[in-house]
C-alpha positions in Angstrom: -105.8 17.2 31.4 -105.1 21.1 31.1 -106.5 23.3 33.6 -107.3 26.3 30.8 -107.9 28.6 33.7 -104.9 28.1 35.4 -102.8 28.2 32.2 -104.6 31.5 31.2 -103.4 33.3 34.0 -100.2 33.0 34.0 -97.6 33.9 30.9 -94.3 32.5 29.5 -91.0 32.9 30.3 -87.5 31.1 30.0 -85.4 30.9 33.1 -83.0 28.0 33.6 -84.0 25.9 30.8 -87.6 25.4 32.4 -91.3 27.2 31.3 -92.3 29.1 34.2 -96.1 31.0 34.1 -96.8 34.3 35.6 -99.7 35.7 36.5 -101.7 37.4 33.2 -104.6 40.2 33.8 -107.8 40.3 32.8 -108.2 36.6 31.9 -111.4 34.4 31.8 -113.4 33.3 35.4 -113.3 30.6 37.3 -116.9 29.7 35.5 -115.1 29.6 32.1 -118.1 32.2 31.5 -117.0 34.3 28.1 -118.9 37.5 27.1 -120.6 36.3 23.7 -119.3 39.2 21.7 -115.6 38.2 22.8 -116.7 34.7 22.2 -117.5 36.0 18.4 -114.3 38.0 18.3 -111.8 35.2 19.7 -113.6 32.7 17.4 -112.8 34.6 13.9 -109.5 35.8 15.4 -108.5 32.3 16.7 -109.9 30.5 13.0 -108.0 32.9 10.7 -104.9 32.5 13.3 -105.1 28.8 12.6 -106.2 28.5 9.1 -102.7 31.1 8.2 -100.7 28.2 9.7 -102.7 25.3 8.2 -102.6 26.3 4.6 -99.2 25.6 4.8 -100.1 22.4 4.8 -102.7 22.4 2.2 -105.8 22.7 4.4 -108.3 25.0 6.9 -110.7 24.6 9.4 -114.2 26.2 9.1 -115.7 25.4 12.8 -113.0 25.8 15.5 -114.8 23.7 17.9 -115.7 21.0 14.9 -112.7 20.6 13.0 -110.3 19.6 15.8 -112.8 17.3 17.4 -111.0 14.1 15.9 -107.5 16.1 17.0 -106.3 15.2 13.2 -106.0 18.5 12.3 -105.3 19.7 15.7 -102.1 17.6 15.6 -100.9 19.1 12.3 -101.4 22.4 13.2 -99.0 21.6 15.9 -96.3 20.2 13.6 -96.5 23.4 11.6 -96.4 25.8 14.4 -93.2 23.9 15.8 -91.7 22.5 12.9 -91.2 19.0 14.9 -93.4 15.5 14.1 -95.7 14.6 16.5 -96.8 10.6 17.2 -98.2 9.0 14.3 -102.2 9.8 14.8 -104.6 6.9 14.7 -106.8 7.1 11.8 -110.2 5.1 13.3 -113.3 7.2 13.2 -114.2 6.0 16.9 -114.7 8.2 19.8 -111.6 6.3 21.4 -109.4 7.2 18.7 -110.5 10.8 18.4 -109.5 11.1 22.2 -105.9 9.5 22.0 -105.1 11.7 19.2 -106.7 14.9 21.1 -104.5 13.0 24.4 -101.2 13.3 21.9 -101.7 17.1 20.8 -101.8 17.9 24.6 -98.8 16.0 25.7 -97.0 17.8 23.0 -98.3 21.0 24.4 -97.5 20.1 28.0 -93.7 18.9 26.5 -93.4 22.4 25.7 -93.2 23.5 29.4 -97.2 24.1 29.5 -98.5 22.8 32.8 -101.7 22.1 31.5 -104.5 21.3 33.9 -108.3 20.7 33.6 -108.7 20.8 30.0 -109.2 17.2 28.9 -109.2 15.9 25.4 -112.7 14.8 26.1 -114.1 18.5 26.4 -112.8 19.0 22.8 -113.9 15.7 21.4 -117.4 16.7 22.5 -117.0 20.2 20.8 -116.8 22.3 24.1 -116.3 26.0 22.2 -115.2 27.5 25.6 -112.5 24.9 25.9 -111.8 24.5 22.8 -111.1 28.5 22.3 -109.1 28.2 25.5 -106.8 25.5 24.3 -106.1 27.5 21.0 -105.2 30.4 22.9 -102.7 28.7 25.0 -101.1 27.4 21.7 -101.1 30.8 20.1 -99.2 32.3 23.7 -96.5 29.0 23.7 -95.9 29.3 19.9 -96.2 33.1 18.9 -96.3 35.2 21.6 -94.2 33.3 24.5 -90.7 34.4 22.8 -91.7 37.9 23.6 -91.6 37.3 27.1 -88.0 37.9 29.1 -87.7 37.9 33.1 -90.1 40.6 34.5 -91.5 42.0 31.6 -94.2 39.4 30.3 -95.1 38.6 26.6 -97.8 41.0 26.9 -95.9 43.8 28.0 -93.4 42.9 25.5 -95.6 42.9 22.8 -97.2 46.4 24.2 -93.8 48.1 24.2 -93.4 47.3 20.8 -96.5 48.5 19.4 -96.1 52.0 21.5 -92.3 52.5 20.1 -93.4 51.9 16.5 -96.5 54.1 16.9 -95.3 57.0 18.9 -94.6 59.4 16.4 -98.3 59.3 15.0 -100.9 61.5 16.1 -104.3 60.4 17.6 -102.4 57.2 18.4 -101.7 56.6 22.2 -101.4 52.6 22.4 -101.6 51.8 26.3 -103.7 48.2 25.9 -105.0 45.6 23.9 -108.7 46.8 23.6 -109.6 50.3 23.8 -106.6 51.5 22.5 -107.2 49.9 19.0 -110.7 50.8 18.8 -110.5 53.8 16.1 -107.9 51.6 13.9 -105.3 54.0 13.6 -103.0 52.1 15.5 -103.6 49.3 13.2 -102.4 51.8 10.3 -99.6 53.5 12.4 -98.2 50.0 12.7 -98.5 49.5 8.6 -97.3 53.0 7.6 -93.9 52.6 10.2 -92.7 49.7 8.2 -94.5 50.1 4.6 -95.2 53.8 4.3 -96.1 53.5 0.3 -98.9 51.3 1.6 -101.1 53.8 3.5 -101.8 57.3 3.1 -101.8 58.1 6.9 -102.7 62.0 6.7 -105.9 60.8 5.2 -107.4 58.9 7.8 -109.8 60.6 10.4 -109.9 59.6 14.1 -113.9 59.9 14.2 -114.4 56.9 11.1 -113.1 53.8 12.8 -115.0 51.5 10.4 -112.6 52.8 7.4 -109.9 52.7 9.4 -110.0 49.4 10.3 -111.0 48.2 7.4 -108.2 49.6 5.1 -105.8 48.4 7.5 -107.2 44.8 7.8 -107.5 44.8 3.3 -103.7 46.0 3.5 -102.5 43.6 5.5 -104.1 41.2 3.8 -103.1 42.0 0.6 -99.7 42.9 0.9 -98.4 41.2 4.1 -100.4 38.1 3.7 -102.0 38.7 7.3 -105.4 37.1 7.5 -108.4 39.4 8.1 -109.1 37.8 11.4 -112.0 40.5 12.6 -114.6 42.4 11.2 -114.4 46.1 11.8 -118.0 46.4 12.6 -117.7 44.0 15.4 -114.6 45.9 17.0 -116.6 49.3 16.9 -120.0 47.7 17.9 -117.9 46.5 21.4 -117.3 48.3 24.2 -114.5 46.8 25.2 -112.8 44.6 22.4 -111.7 41.2 23.3 -108.4 41.6 24.4 -106.6 38.1 23.2 -108.2 38.5 19.6 -106.6 42.0 19.6 -103.1 40.2 20.7 -103.2 37.4 18.7 -103.6 39.7 15.4 -100.8 42.2 16.8 -98.7 39.4 16.8 -99.2 38.6 13.0 -97.9 42.5 12.4 -95.2 41.8 15.0 -93.9 38.8 13.2 -94.6 40.4 9.6 -92.6 43.6 10.4 -89.6 42.3 13.0 -87.3 41.0 10.0 -87.6 43.7 7.7 -84.4 45.3 6.1 -83.7 47.4 3.1 -81.0 46.7 0.5 -78.8 48.6 -1.8 -78.4 47.9 -5.5 -75.7 45.6 -6.6 -73.3 48.0 -8.1 -73.0 50.4 -5.5 -72.5 47.6 -3.1 -69.7 46.5 -5.2 -67.9 50.2 -5.6 -68.3 50.1 -2.1 -66.6 47.1 -1.1 -64.0 47.8 -3.6 -62.7 51.1 -2.2 -62.7 50.2 1.1 -60.2 47.4 0.2 -58.0 49.9 -1.6 -57.9 52.3 1.2 -57.4 49.1 4.0 -54.2 48.1 1.1 -52.5 51.4 1.5 -52.7 51.6 5.5 -51.4 48.0 5.8 -48.6 49.1 3.5 -48.2 52.5 6.1 -48.2 50.0 8.9 -45.6 48.0 8.0 -43.1 50.8 6.9 -43.7 52.6 10.1 -43.1 49.4 12.5 -40.0 48.3 10.4 -38.5 51.2 11.3 -39.1 51.3 14.6 -38.2 47.2 15.1 -34.7 48.4 13.5 -33.7 51.6 15.9 -35.0 49.1 18.9 -32.5 46.1 17.7 -29.9 48.8 17.3 -30.6 49.9 21.2 -31.3 46.9 23.0 -27.4 45.9 22.8 -26.2 49.3 24.0 -28.4 49.0 27.0 -27.5 45.2 27.7 -23.6 46.5 27.8 -22.6 45.6 31.4 -18.7 46.1 30.9 -16.8 48.3 33.6 -15.5 51.4 32.5 -11.8 52.1 33.1 -12.0 55.9 34.5 -14.8 57.4 36.7 -14.7 60.4 33.6 -15.5 57.4 31.5 -18.4 55.9 34.1 -19.8 59.6 34.5 -19.8 59.9 30.4 -21.9 56.6 30.4 -24.0 57.6 33.1 -24.6 61.0 31.0 -25.4 59.0 27.7 -27.9 57.1 29.5 -29.4 60.3 31.0 -29.6 61.8 27.3 -31.6 58.3 26.2 -34.3 58.8 28.4 -34.9 62.4 28.1 -33.8 62.7 24.2 -33.8 59.9 22.4 -36.7 57.7 24.0 -40.1 59.7 24.4 -40.2 60.5 20.9 -39.9 56.6 20.3 -42.6 55.9 22.7 -44.8 58.5 21.2 -43.9 56.6 17.5 -45.0 53.3 19.3 -48.2 55.1 20.5 -48.8 56.2 16.9 -48.0 52.7 15.6 -50.9 51.2 18.0 -53.2 54.0 16.8 -52.6 53.2 13.4 -53.1 49.3 14.0 -56.3 49.7 15.6 -57.8 52.3 13.2 -56.7 49.8 10.4 -58.6 46.8 12.3 -61.9 49.1 13.1 -62.1 49.6 9.1 -61.3 45.8 8.7 -64.2 45.1 11.3 -66.4 47.1 10.1 -66.5 46.2 6.5 -66.3 42.8 7.5 -63.0 41.9 6.3 -60.1 39.5 8.3 -58.1 41.2 10.8 -54.9 42.3 9.8 -51.9 40.2 10.7 -48.7 41.8 10.3 -45.7 40.4 8.6 -43.0 38.6 10.4 -41.1 40.0 12.8 -43.6 43.3 12.7 -45.0 43.5 16.0 -43.4 45.9 18.1 -42.5 45.1 22.4 -40.1 47.9 23.5 -38.4 46.9 26.7 -37.4 49.3 29.5 -34.0 48.7 30.7 -33.2 49.9 34.6 -30.0 49.7 36.4 -29.8 47.7 39.4 -26.4 46.2 39.5 -25.8 47.5 43.1 -28.7 45.8 44.3 -28.2 42.3 42.3 -24.1 42.3 43.3 -25.3 42.5 47.0 -27.8 39.3 46.1 -24.9 37.7 44.5 -22.7 38.3 47.1 -25.2 37.5 50.4 -26.0 34.3 48.1 -22.3 33.3 47.3 -21.9 33.1 50.9 -24.7 31.3 51.4 -23.9 28.7 48.9 -20.6 28.1 50.6 -21.7 27.7 53.6 -24.5 25.1 53.1 -22.0 23.2 50.7 -21.3 19.7 51.5 -24.1 20.0 54.3 -26.3 17.9 52.4 -23.7 15.2 52.4 -22.9 15.2 55.8 -26.8 15.1 57.0 -27.3 12.2 54.9 -24.4 10.0 56.1 -25.3 7.2 57.8 -22.2 6.8 60.1 -24.1 6.2 63.3 -25.0 2.9 61.7 -21.8 1.5 62.8 -20.6 3.8 65.5 -19.9 3.3 69.1 -22.1 4.3 72.1 -19.5 6.9 72.9 -19.4 7.8 69.2 -23.0 8.1 69.0 -23.1 10.5 71.9 -20.4 12.4 70.2 -22.5 12.5 66.7 -25.4 13.8 68.9 -23.6 16.6 69.9 -22.1 17.6 66.7 -25.4 17.4 65.4 -26.9 19.8 68.3 -24.1 22.1 67.4 -25.0 22.2 64.0 -28.5 22.9 64.3 -27.4 26.1 66.4 -25.3 27.1 63.5 -28.3 26.3 61.0 -30.5 28.7 63.0 -28.1 31.7 63.0 -28.0 31.2 59.4 -31.7 31.9 59.3 -31.6 35.4 58.9 -29.0 35.2 56.0 -32.1 33.1 54.1 -34.4 35.8 54.5 -32.4 38.4 53.5 -31.7 36.9 50.2 -35.1 36.3 49.6 -36.0 39.9 50.5 -33.2 41.4 48.0 -34.9 39.2 45.3 -38.1 40.5 45.9 -37.1 44.0 45.6 -35.6 42.9 42.7 -38.8 41.7 41.3 -40.7 44.6 42.2 -38.4 47.4 40.4 -38.7 44.6 37.5 -34.7 44.0 37.3 -33.8 42.7 33.7 -32.6 39.7 34.9 -34.9 38.6 37.5 -35.4 35.1 36.3 -32.1 33.7 36.9 -32.3 35.5 40.3 -35.8 34.2 41.2 -33.9 30.4 40.0 -31.0 30.9 42.3 -33.0 32.2 45.2 -35.9 29.2 44.6 -33.1 27.1 44.7 -31.3 28.5 47.9 -35.1 28.3 49.7 -35.9 24.8 48.6 -32.0 23.8 49.8 -32.5 25.3 52.8 -36.0 23.5 53.5 -34.2 20.6 52.8 -31.5 21.2 55.4 -34.3 21.7 58.0 -35.9 18.3 57.3 -32.4 16.5 56.8 -31.5 18.1 60.2 -34.7 16.6 61.8 -34.0 13.4 59.9 -30.8 12.8 61.0 -31.5 13.8 64.8 -34.3 11.5 64.8 -31.7 9.0 63.5 -29.4 9.6 66.4 -31.9 9.5 69.0 -33.5 6.3 68.3 -30.2 4.7 68.3 -28.9 6.2 71.4 -29.2 3.8 74.3 -28.0 5.6 77.1 -26.8 9.1 77.5 -22.9 9.8 79.3 -21.2 13.0 79.2 -17.6 12.2 78.2 -16.7 15.8 78.0 -19.3 18.4 79.3 -16.6 21.1 79.2 -16.1 20.7 75.9 -19.5 20.3 74.9 -20.7 23.5 76.7 -17.6 25.1 75.1 -18.8 24.3 71.3 -22.5 25.6 72.2 -21.4 28.7 73.6 -18.4 29.2 71.1 -20.9 28.5 68.2 -23.6 31.3 68.5 -20.6 33.7 70.1 -18.7 33.1 67.0 -21.6 33.6 64.5 -22.4 37.0 66.8 -18.7 38.0 65.8 -19.0 37.0 62.5 -22.3 39.1 61.9 -21.1 41.8 64.0 -17.7 42.1 61.5 -19.9 41.8 58.4 -22.5 44.3 59.9 -19.5 46.7 60.7 -17.8 46.5 57.0 -21.2 46.2 55.0 -21.5 49.0 52.8 -24.7 50.5 53.8 -27.3 52.6 51.8 -29.6 55.0 53.8 -31.8 57.2 52.0 -32.8 60.1 54.7 -31.4 61.7 57.7 -34.0 59.3 59.7 -32.1 56.3 58.3 -29.0 57.0 58.9 -29.9 58.4 62.6 -31.2 55.2 63.2 -28.1 53.5 62.1 -26.2 55.7 64.4 -28.5 54.9 67.4 -28.5 51.1 66.2 -24.6 51.2 66.2 -24.7 52.7 69.6 -27.0 50.2 71.5 -24.3 47.7 69.6 -21.3 49.6 71.2 -23.3 49.3 74.6 -23.4 45.4 74.5 -19.7 45.0 73.8 -18.8 44.7 77.6 -21.1 42.1 78.4 -20.1 40.5 75.1 -16.1 40.6 76.4 -17.7 38.8 79.6 -19.1 35.8 77.6 -15.7 35.5 75.3 -13.6 35.4 78.6 -15.8 32.7 80.3 -16.0 30.7 77.0 -11.9 30.8 77.4 -12.3 29.9 80.9 -14.3 26.9 79.6 -11.2 26.1 77.6 -8.9 26.7 80.1 -10.7 24.4 82.4 -10.5 21.7 80.0 -6.7 21.7 79.7 -6.6 22.0 83.6 -8.4 18.8 84.0 -6.9 17.2 81.2 -3.8 17.6 83.1 -4.8 16.9 86.4 -6.2 13.3 85.2 -3.3 12.7 83.0 -6.0 12.5 80.0 -4.3 12.8 76.3 -6.6 14.8 74.3 -7.1 13.6 71.1 -7.1 16.2 68.9 -9.3 19.6 69.4 -12.3 19.6 70.6 -14.8 17.1 68.5 -17.9 19.5 68.7 -16.9 22.5 67.3 -13.6 24.2 65.0 -13.6 27.1 67.2 -10.3 27.4 69.1 -9.8 30.2 71.6 -7.2 31.4 68.8 -9.9 32.0 66.5 -12.0 33.8 68.9 -9.5 36.4 70.3 -8.7 37.2 66.4 -12.2 37.9 65.8 -12.5 39.8 68.9 -9.9 42.0 68.4 -11.0 42.7 64.5 -14.2 43.7 66.1 -12.6 46.1 68.4 -10.6 47.7 65.2 -13.7 47.8 63.5 -16.1 49.7 65.6 -14.2 53.4 65.6 -13.9 53.1 61.8 -17.7 52.6 61.6 -18.3 55.5 64.0 -16.2 57.8 61.0 -18.5 56.6 58.4 -21.7 57.1 60.0 -20.9 60.5 60.9 -19.6 61.4 57.4 -23.0 59.9 56.1 -25.1 61.8 58.4 -23.5 65.0 56.8 -24.2 63.8 53.0 -27.8 62.9 54.2 -28.2 66.6 55.2 -27.4 67.9 52.3 -29.6 65.3 50.6 -32.5 66.6 52.3 -32.6 69.9 50.6 -32.2 68.7 47.3 -35.6 66.1 47.8 -37.4 69.3 49.0 -36.6 71.2 46.3 -37.4 68.5 44.2 -40.9 67.6 46.0 -42.0 71.0 46.0 -42.3 70.9 42.2 -43.5 67.2 41.9 -46.5 68.1 44.3 -47.9 70.2 41.5 -47.2 68.2 38.5 -48.5 64.7 40.1 -51.7 66.2 40.9 -52.1 68.1 37.7 -51.2 64.8 35.7 -53.9 63.4 37.8 -56.3 65.4 37.4 -55.9 65.7 33.9 -56.7 62.0 33.4 -59.5 62.4 35.6 -61.0 65.2 33.2 -60.0 62.7 30.1 -62.2 59.8 31.9 -65.4 62.2 32.5 -64.9 63.4 28.7 -64.8 59.9 27.8 -68.0 59.3 29.6 -69.9 62.5 29.0 -69.0 62.9 25.1 -71.4 65.8 24.6 -72.3 67.7 21.1 -71.6 65.6 17.8 -68.4 63.6 17.3 -67.1 66.2 15.4 -67.5 68.7 18.2 -66.1 66.1 20.5 -63.0 65.5 18.4 -62.0 69.4 18.5 -62.7 69.7 21.7 -60.4 66.9 22.7 -57.5 68.4 20.4 -57.3 71.6 22.1 -57.0 69.7 25.2 -54.4 67.9 24.0 -52.6 70.9 22.9 -53.2 72.6 26.0 -51.3 69.3 27.7 -48.8 69.8 25.4 -47.8 73.4 26.0 -47.5 72.1 30.1 -43.7 70.2 28.5 -41.8 73.1 30.2 -42.9 71.7 34.0 -41.7 68.4 33.0 -38.2 69.2 31.9 -37.5 71.7 34.7 -38.5 68.8 36.8 -36.4 66.3 34.9 -33.3 69.0 36.2 -34.1 68.7 39.7 -34.1 65.3 39.5 -30.8 65.2 37.7 -29.3 66.6 40.5 -31.1 63.7 42.9 -30.0 61.1 40.8 -26.1 62.6 40.9 -26.1 62.8 44.7 -27.5 59.0 44.8 -30.6 59.7 46.3 -33.4 56.8 46.0 -36.0 58.0 47.6 -37.7 61.3 49.0 -40.3 61.2 52.2 -41.7 64.9 51.0 -43.5 63.5 48.2 -45.3 60.4 46.9 -44.3 61.2 43.4 -40.8 59.9 41.7 -39.6 60.9 38.4 -40.1 57.5 36.8 -43.7 57.7 38.0 -44.3 61.0 36.5 -42.9 60.1 33.1 -44.6 57.2 32.8 -47.9 59.5 33.6 -47.0 61.9 31.2 -46.7 59.3 28.8 -49.7 57.8 29.8 -51.7 61.0 29.9 -50.1 61.8 26.2 -51.0 58.2 25.3 -54.6 58.6 26.7 -55.3 61.7 24.9 -54.0 60.5 21.8 -55.8 56.8 22.1 -59.3 59.2 23.0 -59.2 61.1 19.9 -58.7 58.2 18.2 -61.7 56.1 19.6 -63.8 59.3 18.3 -62.5 59.2 15.1 -62.9 55.3 14.8 -66.6 55.9 15.9 -66.9 58.9 13.0 -65.8 56.2 11.0 -68.0 53.5 12.2 -71.3 56.5 11.8 -69.8 57.3 8.5 -69.1 53.8 7.4 -72.5 52.7 8.5 -74.5 55.6 7.7 -75.5 56.2 11.3 -77.6 59.0 12.2 -77.3 61.1 15.8 -80.7 59.9 16.0 -80.3 56.4 15.8 -77.5 56.7 18.1 -79.6 58.0 20.6 -82.3 55.7 19.7 -80.1 52.7 20.5 -78.7 54.0 24.0 -82.4 54.8 25.0 -83.2 51.2 23.9 -80.0 50.3 26.0 -80.9 51.7 29.0 -84.6 51.3 29.4 -83.9 47.6 29.9 -80.5 48.0 31.8 -81.9 47.0 35.5 -79.1 48.2 37.1 -79.2 51.5 34.7 -75.9 52.2 33.4 -74.4 49.1 34.8 -72.9 47.6 31.5 -72.7 45.2 30.4 -76.3 44.5 30.4 -77.6 40.8 31.5 -78.8 38.4 28.6 -82.7 38.3 29.7 -82.5 42.1 30.2 -80.9 42.2 26.5 -83.4 39.7 24.9 -86.1 42.1 26.2 -84.7 45.2 24.6 -84.2 43.2 21.2 -88.1 42.2 21.1 -88.6 45.8 21.4 -86.6 46.6 18.4 -88.8 43.6 16.7 -86.6 40.7 17.0 -88.3 37.1 17.7 -87.7 33.5 17.6 -85.2 31.2 20.0 -83.1 30.9 16.6 -82.8 34.5 15.9 -82.1 35.6 19.4 -79.5 32.4 19.0 -77.9 34.0 16.1 -77.5 37.6 17.8 -76.1 36.6 21.2 -73.4 34.0 19.0 -72.5 37.7 17.5 -72.4 40.3 20.5 -71.5 37.4 23.3 -69.2 35.3 21.8 -67.8 34.3 24.6 -70.9 33.2 26.3 -70.5 35.6 29.1 -73.6 36.0 30.0 -73.7 39.7 29.6 -73.2 42.3 26.5 -71.6 45.5 26.2 -72.9 49.0 24.7 -69.8 49.0 22.4 -71.1 44.9 21.4 -74.9 46.2 21.2 -73.9 49.3 19.2 -72.0 47.5 16.4 -74.7 44.8 15.8 -77.4 47.2 15.4 -75.0 49.1 12.9 -74.5 46.3 11.0 -78.3 45.1 11.4 -79.7 48.9 10.5 -77.5 49.9 8.0 -76.1 47.9 4.4 -73.4 45.9 5.5 -71.9 44.0 2.8 -70.9 40.1 3.0 -69.8 37.8 0.3 -73.1 36.5 -0.6 -74.6 40.0 -0.8 -71.1 40.8 -3.6 -71.6 37.5 -5.2 -75.4 38.2 -5.9 -74.7 41.8 -6.5 -71.6 40.3 -9.4 -74.7 37.8 -10.7 -76.5 40.7 -11.3 -74.5 42.6 -13.2 -73.7 39.7 -15.2 -77.2 38.9 -16.0 -77.6 35.8 -13.7 -74.6 34.1 -15.5 -72.1 32.2 -13.5 -69.2 34.4 -14.9 -69.0 38.2 -15.8 -66.8 40.0 -18.9 -64.5 42.6 -18.9 -66.7 44.9 -20.9 -69.8 44.3 -18.7 -67.6 45.2 -15.6 -66.2 48.6 -17.6 -70.2 49.1 -18.6 -71.8 48.6 -15.1 -68.7 50.1 -12.5 -66.6 53.3 -12.4 -63.3 53.1 -14.3 -60.6 52.8 -11.9 -63.0 50.1 -10.0 -63.5 48.4 -13.3 -60.3 47.9 -14.2 -59.3 47.1 -10.3 -61.7 44.0 -10.7 -60.4 43.2 -14.2 -56.6 42.7 -13.1 -57.6 40.7 -9.8 -60.3 38.2 -11.1 -59.2 34.9 -12.8 -60.4 33.7 -16.0 -63.5 31.4 -15.8 -63.3 27.9 -16.5 -66.5 26.4 -15.9 -68.3 24.2 -18.3 -70.1 27.4 -19.6 -67.1 29.6 -20.2 -66.7 31.7 -22.9 -63.4 33.9 -24.2 -62.9 36.4 -22.1 -65.1 35.3 -18.9 -63.9 36.1 -15.3 -64.4 34.3 -12.2 -66.4 36.4 -10.0 -66.9 33.9 -7.2 -63.3 33.3 -6.7 -62.3 37.4 -6.6 -65.0 37.8 -3.7 -63.5 34.8 -2.0 -60.0 36.6 -2.0 -61.8 39.9 -0.4 -63.6 37.8 2.3 -61.4 34.7 2.9 -62.9 31.0 2.7 -64.9 31.3 6.3 -67.0 33.7 5.1 -68.3 31.6 2.1 
């Protein structure tokens, strides 16, 4: 059962695959009462609309409430407008057969998402006029108007917006609704004139002669547009307010008649355009290949020089090598960076032209894709990593084998205790090496952040060390658990040895760490850092008296061991079983620490003097860098604003950008001056500067990016000009596209626009139907992201509104020139095309070998295949 009143107060739109109804204004009242004049208009309009579809199956209706009573023509109507097959109708003449057929039709309507309540097959079979009209209006809404419904914009509003846009330029036309706005007939005539101006002389129409205007529009539409006459002019003029549903139904026919109209160029002009574009693209491809080949040859010559790590024999040779590298950065690399930028610009321009002309994308010859690699000198940091890694790896050598041995399985109780204590000493040693592992990981991270050329091997070695460290931790824990599980009773065989080992191991590690720190080559970057090192060194010296007490205490433990052994007559079996650290080793290392302390004092003071000198150089560099950095940033932001605002014509924008580019180039002497200051910084081996956030490398990159950005921005404008000129798009059309896009952008300039909003935008431009929408979305959103950018929109509109060529169109054009033959002759080509383009075709067309071939016949289909590729055919 269908509730016509409920269905008629809602309009359809699609959301998540379900059909949802929204409130529709000015519908029938609850009692299904209908003004007689409106009923007459609906009866005539709905009958004409049904017949416009039924005639495709060779039939029609004369009385809308009578001819649908048996359900047969109703089911036929639904099959025609939906393109689907309904269940087989029952051919009997009894009432039950008619009811069953109507129910099949109503079930089909409901299957399309229309929730039908209150209209039953009995009312239709009984010939209830108002119920029948309501049912037909529901069908019209679903199959003729629903697809103009998107999100908040209902079908009615979408159709109204289309009418407003199309009739906006016409005087005396102001479409605000679907009743009063159409009474004088000018709106109907304006719609026709907007799309087919040759059919109507709009300037001769008078607003005060509505009957003539309406009859003129209805007759022209029926004769030339295949839109049947659905209303009488007298009925519209004689009614205070024409029926809204009748007008909407009539106007929807105009919408569908005009939504897909396009213009076409002549066949010869199309072929000339295709050939000219193809010739120009071939020249661009040759230019790209030459420039890419030259640049790659320079890269192949330069990379071995950059990768050369052989040490020089003298300081002079090393200084010359450093100077050569500086010349490479300042003199040789910048022009090659610009060449690479120009190569990218040429490549982008070529791809844009190929895309605009529907040609396959350009794939350079093998080995012609350019990838420039920057090289950085990070040898010192890398060497430090290797040294620490080697020390750690040496320490860990054999540890896994030691931790995995099963010696405790056959050991005695005393041996078990010895193994357990020895393991505790190892754990202490393991913890002492934690800092070394963290230092190795930190250096590896720093090399990664600085883009060190050999980062993969560094990362692999660091990863191996970390994994081994984790494994040592797990193995250490596992061995302890095994020893503790087998331990029956804890007995102290030599507590003094154990105490000595426990205290000697960390003290020995402390001395080793102290000696390493005192001999480590420190690298500082400013006064604060060297002062921090001096303070830390002073603090270290303050701990020496306490450390000496610990040393004496440890030595006293060893002396006590000897005393106890002698007193009890114990013959010690070798050295301390818990440690290899002897008292002699401790005394020797302690003496070494005492020697290294004053040497460290002197080195720190010398470094302090050097950092004071470096601080002056930092300030000198920072003063200039702090002016250049913001200048570059400001220019980048200005280019961004210019790219967004783009005032004036494209040519004006291009002139402005080129002038702006010249002003940037004139700033180059300031960069050169800063390079001189930076050279002094490098010669002093200064690697940081607290007085500025800018580094020379960042400023170089910023300067290169600034030049590249302005060049690419200019290139984008040039490509827009190419697009405009190639497609013949006027400034007014571009403005209209932007206005349409912004009107439906719910977030305003959000970019991209979401699919439902974009669908409404397409409807306002005259597109309709699920299949059409699916085709367009496949073009503008090939990745199914759910959103459409303005660039994709403008590319689509330029293709839709201008005469783009396709393989099918070119083949059809050649077929016209060939007189509908499957081949074409050289004589026909020379007669129809300019001489150079005729010869271009003749040289590239293969002989035609079909059964109808004649001497000299040429295969224009294979020629089109070569232009577009098999995929387009």
